[in-house]
Z-matrix of the N, CA and C atoms (Angstrom, degrees):
N
C 1 1.441
C 2 1.519 1 108.06
N 3 1.325 2 117.42 1 127.70
C 4 1.448 3 121.96 2 -178.24
C 5 1.516 4 111.87 3 -84.43
N 6 1.313 5 114.64 4 -172.40
C 7 1.461 6 119.16 5 177.23
C 8 1.515 7 109.54 6 -74.98
N 9 1.317 8 118.27 7 145.45
C 10 1.458 9 121.03 8 -179.72
C 11 1.523 10 111.45 9 -67.41
N 12 1.320 11 115.82 10 147.48
C 13 1.453 12 122.01 11 178.66
C 14 1.525 13 108.77 12 -84.95
N 15 1.339 14 117.28 13 135.10
C 16 1.472 15 121.23 14 178.63
C 17 1.515 16 109.36 15 -94.73
N 18 1.331 17 115.86 16 127.22
C 19 1.455 18 121.96 17 -178.94
C 20 1.518 19 110.62 18 -130.62
N 21 1.333 20 117.04 19 139.71
C 22 1.459 21 122.01 20 169.99
C 23 1.524 22 106.43 21 -91.77
N 24 1.328 23 116.87 22 114.81
C 25 1.465 24 120.88 23 -176.40
C 26 1.517 25 111.01 24 -128.13
N 27 1.347 26 115.55 25 142.75
C 28 1.457 27 120.31 26 171.85
C 29 1.535 28 107.63 27 -79.33
N 30 1.305 29 116.37 28 166.57
C 31 1.466 30 121.53 29 -175.00
C 32 1.540 31 112.82 30 -59.09
N 33 1.375 32 119.25 31 -46.60
C 34 1.467 33 118.48 32 179.67
C 35 1.530 34 113.15 33 -63.03
N 36 1.321 35 117.96 34 -38.60
C 37 1.468 36 120.60 35 179.29
C 38 1.523 37 111.61 36 -71.06
N 39 1.326 38 117.22 37 -34.88
C 40 1.466 39 120.51 38 176.65
C 41 1.526 40 110.44 39 -64.93
N 42 1.323 41 117.14 40 -39.75
C 43 1.464 42 120.64 41 177.90
C 44 1.524 43 110.73 42 -66.09
N 45 1.321 44 117.27 43 -39.61
C 46 1.467 45 121.11 44 179.37
C 47 1.527 46 111.18 45 -66.90
N 48 1.327 47 117.75 46 -43.03
C 49 1.470 48 120.97 47 177.83
C 50 1.526 49 110.61 48 -62.24
N 51 1.328 50 116.69 49 -38.36
C 52 1.450 51 120.93 50 179.22
C 53 1.533 52 110.79 51 -63.75
N 54 1.333 53 116.41 52 -40.14
C 55 1.470 54 120.40 53 177.48
C 56 1.520 55 112.09 54 -67.02
N 57 1.346 56 116.97 55 -25.73
C 58 1.464 57 121.54 56 -179.66
C 59 1.526 58 112.45 57 -81.92
N 60 1.330 59 117.41 58 -1.82
C 61 1.461 60 120.63 59 176.39
C 62 1.513 61 114.41 60 98.48
N 63 1.326 62 117.72 61 15.91
C 64 1.459 63 121.37 62 177.50
C 65 1.520 64 107.80 63 -96.57
N 66 1.330 65 116.19 64 128.29
C 67 1.457 66 119.86 65 178.05
C 68 1.522 67 108.84 66 -84.66
N 69 1.332 68 115.60 67 127.62
C 70 1.458 69 121.23 68 -177.79
C 71 1.520 70 110.21 69 -116.15
N 72 1.317 71 115.60 70 133.09
C 73 1.462 72 121.83 71 176.52
C 74 1.525 73 106.67 72 -125.67
N 75 1.332 74 116.99 73 128.01
C 76 1.458 75 119.91 74 -177.88
C 77 1.522 76 110.91 75 -70.93
N 78 1.332 77 115.73 76 141.19
C 79 1.456 78 121.59 77 179.28
C 80 1.520 79 109.89 78 -104.94
N 81 1.324 80 116.43 79 -50.85
C 82 1.466 81 119.82 80 -178.73
C 83 1.522 82 109.84 81 -80.87
N 84 1.309 83 116.43 82 153.36
C 85 1.447 84 121.11 83 -175.59
C 86 1.505 85 114.91 84 -83.06
N 87 1.351 86 117.99 85 -15.52
C 88 1.450 87 118.66 86 -176.18
C 89 1.522 88 110.49 87 -141.29
N 90 1.311 89 115.60 88 161.51
C 91 1.452 90 121.98 89 177.18
C 92 1.526 91 108.56 90 -78.74
N 93 1.333 92 116.36 91 129.42
C 94 1.452 93 122.22 92 -178.59
C 95 1.519 94 109.90 93 -129.89
N 96 1.317 95 116.72 94 168.69
C 97 1.458 96 121.67 95 175.67
C 98 1.528 97 107.67 96 -77.50
N 99 1.336 98 117.61 97 117.44
C 100 1.462 99 123.01 98 -176.61
C 101 1.524 100 109.32 99 -132.75
N 102 1.310 101 116.71 100 165.77
C 103 1.458 102 122.14 101 168.98
C 104 1.517 103 105.72 102 -99.99
N 105 1.328 104 116.21 103 118.11
C 106 1.464 105 122.01 104 -174.66
C 107 1.525 106 110.68 105 -65.48
N 108 1.338 107 116.58 106 134.33
C 109 1.459 108 122.10 107 179.26
C 110 1.524 109 111.63 108 -73.49
N 111 1.325 110 118.39 109 -22.71
C 112 1.457 111 121.28 110 -177.11
C 113 1.529 112 112.25 111 -89.60
N 114 1.334 113 117.72 112 -49.26
C 115 1.468 114 120.57 113 -174.56
C 116 1.525 115 113.83 114 -104.01
N 117 1.339 116 117.43 115 -15.79
C 118 1.455 117 121.18 116 178.00
C 119 1.518 118 115.12 117 81.10
N 120 1.317 119 118.26 118 2.74
C 121 1.461 120 121.79 119 179.89
C 122 1.517 121 110.98 120 -83.22
N 123 1.319 122 115.72 121 153.48
C 124 1.469 123 121.76 122 176.05
C 125 1.516 124 106.88 123 -92.56
N 126 1.329 125 115.78 124 105.96
C 127 1.460 126 122.42 125 -175.77
C 128 1.520 127 109.80 126 -139.90
N 129 1.329 128 114.17 127 173.90
C 130 1.459 129 119.07 128 171.29
C 131 1.523 130 107.96 129 -79.17
N 132 1.328 131 116.40 130 134.33
C 133 1.454 132 121.18 131 -179.48
C 134 1.514 133 110.57 132 -166.83
N 135 1.314 134 115.46 133 -167.93
C 136 1.463 135 122.44 134 -177.62
C 137 1.512 136 110.41 135 -134.09
N 138 1.330 137 115.11 136 167.55
C 139 1.452 138 121.67 137 172.13
C 140 1.523 139 107.50 138 -93.50
N 141 1.325 140 115.72 139 129.37
C 142 1.464 141 121.95 140 -178.17
C 143 1.517 142 110.14 141 -121.00
N 144 1.327 143 116.28 142 150.55
C 145 1.459 144 122.37 143 166.64
C 146 1.524 145 106.02 144 -97.38
N 147 1.321 146 115.81 145 122.08
C 148 1.468 147 120.66 146 -175.12
C 149 1.528 148 110.15 147 -108.77
N 150 1.329 149 115.76 148 131.14
C 151 1.462 150 123.34 149 176.37
C 152 1.513 151 107.68 150 -134.41
N 153 1.325 152 117.27 151 129.34
C 154 1.460 153 120.04 152 177.21
C 155 1.523 154 109.39 153 -66.11
N 156 1.305 155 116.68 154 138.59
C 157 1.465 156 121.36 155 -177.59
C 158 1.525 157 111.08 156 -64.23
N 159 1.337 158 118.00 157 -30.02
C 160 1.467 159 121.22 158 -179.09
C 161 1.524 160 111.31 159 -71.01
N 162 1.353 161 117.55 160 -28.56
C 163 1.458 162 121.07 161 -177.88
C 164 1.516 163 112.61 162 -74.92
N 165 1.310 164 117.77 163 -24.55
C 166 1.460 165 121.12 164 -176.80
C 167 1.532 166 109.29 165 -67.15
N 168 1.313 167 115.05 166 133.00
C 169 1.468 168 120.07 167 -178.29
C 170 1.520 169 110.37 168 -76.64
N 171 1.323 170 116.69 169 141.75
C 172 1.450 171 122.64 170 177.92
C 173 1.533 172 108.52 171 -83.64
N 174 1.350 173 118.65 172 121.15
C 175 1.465 174 119.45 173 -177.45
C 176 1.527 175 113.48 174 -68.43
N 177 1.329 176 118.36 175 -24.62
C 178 1.463 177 120.68 176 179.32
C 179 1.521 178 110.35 177 -92.60
N 180 1.329 179 118.37 178 135.58
C 181 1.482 180 119.80 179 179.70
C 182 1.502 181 113.22 180 -75.65
């Protein structure tokens, strides 16, 4: 498993990525004005570390 990718995402795009099976963990502590990496709009959002759910190793054999 590699290092997680950091993405600036607005709330609607973060919800959509989560539904697509991407695990998101917030990096910044507060919502700020960002340019979304997914839709390109200037909105309020956060920086997330994104990891695909399939890449995560299963701890049980």
